[in-house]
N, C-alpha and C positions, 0 to 999 in steps of 0.2 A: 504494498499500499506505498503510496507516495502520500509526501508532508502535506498537512493543512495550508500551508502557505509555499507557492512553487512562482516561478518567475523565468522567462524568457527574455532573452538580448537578440534584437535582431541589428545589426550595423546598416542602416540605410544607405551608407554610404559605399557601401558594397554591395548591398543586397543579398547580403547573407546572413547568417547566425553568429553570434559574436561566442565564441568558445575560449576556455581557457580563462574566464572571468572570475576574480573572489568576489565573492558575495557574503555581507556578513549580516544578520538578522539579528535585532536587539528591541527588547522591551522595555517601556517605560515603569520603572520602578521608585516609586518615591519622586525626588525631584531630580534623579538620572534616569540612564539608560543600562540596560545590563544585557551582555548578549546571550542571544540563546541559541544561536544557528550560526554556522558558517559553510561554505562549500563553493565549489568550481563548475561554473557552467561546462555542460558535455559539449561535443562540436557541434550538436545541434541546437547551442545555445541557451540549453535549457538545465534548471536546477530543482530537482524533485526530493531533495532529500534534506531540505533547511531545518524541519521542526521534524520531530517524532509525532507518529498518529495519537492522538488525544492527549497532545500537549501543549494545543491552542487555549488560550484564555482571552476574555473580554480587555480590553486595552487597547493603548497605544504602542505602536510598533514604528519601527524604520527599519528600511534595508538599504543597505550603501553596497555600490558598486566599486571597484577599483579601474576606474576606466584609463588611468595614468599608464598601468603596467600595460593594459591591452593594447592601449595605442602605441606605446613605446614597442612591444613586440609586433606591430603592424608595420613599423617605421614612418608612424604619422605623428606628426604633431597635433596634440588636442587642446582644448582649451579648459575643460573642465576633468581636474586629476580626480575626481571621487563625484559621483553622482548618490544622494540621500533621496528616498521618499520616505516619507512620512505618512502613516495611513492608520484608521482605527478598526479594531475588529469589534463587532456589535453582536455578530453572531457565530460564537466558536465552534458550531456545528457544520458551518457550510464551509467551502473550499475557497481558500480566496488567492488569486492568481494576479500578480503583479507583475506586467511587462513592461521591458523597455525598448524604446526607438531610439536610436542612438547615433550620432555622428562626432565627427571631431568638433564641431563648434555649436551643437544644440543635441537636445533631446525630449522626447514626451512618452508619458505614460497613461494608464488607463486602468480600471479595474478590468481585468480580462477574465475568462469563464474557464 
């Protein structure tokens, strides 16, 4: 079974998935954040193992992508060394897919399915 929080990165400048990107998942605890998951995107740009099944709780989360290392590996100069997406989990029984559309000088995201 896959993680209740998954991600997928598409490098829109290349029209290809972004594999090999380190991703960190954190949950807000008190006034700060605590790491609850980490992984690396596969060749298809996907990460399905950020959090164990049943480990998702209500609350505020953020997912950070190490884009500096990714662009350096591509031989490309990028503007954003890290992309961090903050989101709220209101229904921990639902799957939360947080995709990233990435290029060296911009990015966008949305709640996927």
